[in-house]
Phi, psi and omega in degrees: 000138183291141178292316176243095182299142179284131178242148175214146180241133179248141176231133175230130180216157174210200188295335191239348186207150173228141186228154179217142170223147172242121180247147177229143180235084183280328186208047180093326178272150180255121184251140173276117182264324182201160178204164175197156181210116184235145175284151174248119180302150183301137176100342180286321175232134178230123181054037175085359182251133182288125179256327182235095188295319185294318178296321180294323179294325175298316180297316179301317179299316178296322183302320181276322185289326184255023180293156180255138001266012182204164176295155182245136178274129187284076177234144180054060184264131176248143183236127174270117181291143176300136183298337181289342182252003181244153178241128177228144180202144177255123181255148176254136179225158173301143182294341184287339181290140176284167181298322177297320180293322178296312182299323178290318182287330189292337178297318181286325178294321183295324180297342178283337185243348182251133185279031177221148175291148186299330183287348177267005187237148160265128185221160177211160180208150177220153176280126179269318189201143180221131179242082179055226180267001186282303182204167170206150181244140180234135178268124179246136177223148183207160174213148179294138183300320183294327179287313180298320180295325179289319175304308184300314179300315182295317180294319182294320177294337175272006179086020183235127174250105180294143176257348180206130168256109185262172178233157187298324183303317178283325179301317178296318179301310183288328182294322185249016187304319183285343180270341188282131174298142186290322188253351184259151175285135179231151176240124177259124178252112185251109182263109182250188183281318185258348184202161170243125187250134180239114181244119173266129186213147174235110187063242178258002184263117178290129182253318185202145179217134178225130176236116177266150180273032181237093178248197183296335177301320177296316181299313183294323176297321177296320179295318180296326178289320182286325180238083186302340181293344179255118175281152178298326179297312181293325178296317179297314184295330184239035186298323180301330181276319189277333190297337179264009178293126182303330183285348178265355189300315184297315182295318180296317181298316179297319179300314180295317181299322179297322179291321180287336174297315177298317178301319181296322178296318179298316180298317181298316180295325178296317179297318179293316185294316185269347183054039180232187177292347176078214188285129180256343184222142175236129176246124180262125180206182180113158188288348176241023178279008177265024176298144179302128178081002183298315181286316184293319178294325178296316178298323181286317184291320185242069187294331184264010181240140180286127181254129180223158173275124179278098187255111180293346178300334181292345177264004186233160164259128188238125176268328185279107182297336182283354182292334181251129173275127182296139179246154178280160179285337186285329182224152182272122176235135179300147176293152177299332183296338182291342175297339188249016184306308185292319181290325175293321178299316181291327175292318179295326178296326177289320179296328183262017185299325182278341181275322184224150176288150177213160180288136176220115185253023176296152182305150180300319181296328178288323175299320179295324178296319179296319179298316179299319179295319177298317178297318181294318178295320178298318178295317179298315179296317178301319181294317177297318179298316178294325177296317178300311179302318181298316180296320178297317178295317181298316179298316180298314179298320180297314179296318178295322179298314179298319180294317180292324178297317179298314180295324178295317179301315180296319178297320178295322175297316179296322181296315178302318179296318180296317181298320178298320179294316182295313183279356179255277187291334183251014182302313183295319180297319180293322178299314180296320179295323178292321179297315178298321180295320180294324176296318179296322178298318180298314180299313179297326178293320180294319179297319180297322180291336183271359180285138177230167186261107177296323182298318180295319180297311183297322179298316181295321181294313182294326178294330182282332184290140177300157182284341181274009179259132175255124182267131178256332178201154176221134177228147183230130177250107183286341179287314181264358182053058177229149173250131175248114183243129177242147181182194180228125175264150183296324175203183184291322182296321178299318180298317180294320178298320182295320178299314181296321179296319180298326182292336181279348179285132187287339185265003178257125180263333185208138179239119185242109177239119179302145182296332182297344181287349182255012184291324182261153178271324180234153183049060187271116173285146181213167170216120185238138178248124180247123177264129185265153176260114187302314186291342181263357184289147178291138183291152178283126178252109182299338177293000000 
């Protein structure tokens, strides 16, 4: 069961009457919570357009305040627009077009059938049916901006912000949805005050819609003209009393037959178009469908078609026993609930808005306001959510900080104990280890200080040797610090000069040349051994 059941309020009004229902959907079922129906005095609304705003606002206030069985709070309100001020049409398009392409093209198609430029209208469209790439049908609806803006302004001044402006074609579909056979064609005849609406439907799919501007208002005006003693206003106010007056029977009968003639034309065209048996069911509904003979004349006119009362109550769960007027077993009388067919339908269309697309003709600026509010609510919810997360994180961090502080205190205590052990019982061991380490450093420093550059020594030796001496080999003994050099001197004098030059080098302590090296006077081969003085050797430069 939902924690917060969804509620929606529907309003339907015309020149003579305004109606309200409140529906709630707590657990899949739709319940009727409240309803009301009030007359509108003549002149406040004319042909569906509000003429006296202040008077209309008072009526709206009473509509909510005096609802049965309790007052209704004006939230999530849907308004069914009077059929006289709306334009509806079903267009056909190639099936290959995408939904975006259809919505774009339908604007230009609509200007061909509507006597107003598209920029002067609030409009909406939905795809009704698509058959592969062959065809698709789209429902288009529109209202003049100045009329819709006036509706919106008047309702808002009365403390009501509508969330949906609906149209009759969808209201009828949703109101009688549970009664409609799924596979058969049905015709719904909705008799209202300002219009008579004819909806051809198959299951949930709208096939054809016609709204004539000839409703009960026309009938009452004709009666008033023929019987001037009865004003049209008094007839509307007391219609339940006057409709059964025998002297009105002929006019009423003619009016009904005219409506059924239109219905017969629709049925005939449907049979030709579909090449089938056509319409199998007719549903009679609407707030004025209780005219005397309305049901009986339908049975006579359409003998081969099943005639039923289109009762929106079958789509609802009803607690209020007074919602239905009891009928006798001898004669068929429409339920009181059919007075509310259209208003129930528009409320149901709002409840199903997320499941199916529906027409909504509220002004564009109001849609933007709703979007801004949704974004604002989303941001607020996000901020609250982030605050909750921040509090959770802060609490977690605080707990972790306390836990870490406790663990740190324990570790510091353990550290102090270890330090006492180290500086107490192991003090001498650490001291000895430090001493041994320092000795190793000293030895390594001495070794480093004792390094010399062999390259520098060899360079100095080679630089001292005369240029006329050819060296054949050089050997170095690092243990005895000796160089053994073999080569050939140009003559004996050169060899003697080389010996004298070596004696001048400070890092050579002994020069050993065998006497046999002096046997020849020229091209003298020799081998000389040079003993080095360690302390005089040049230091090693790592650079």
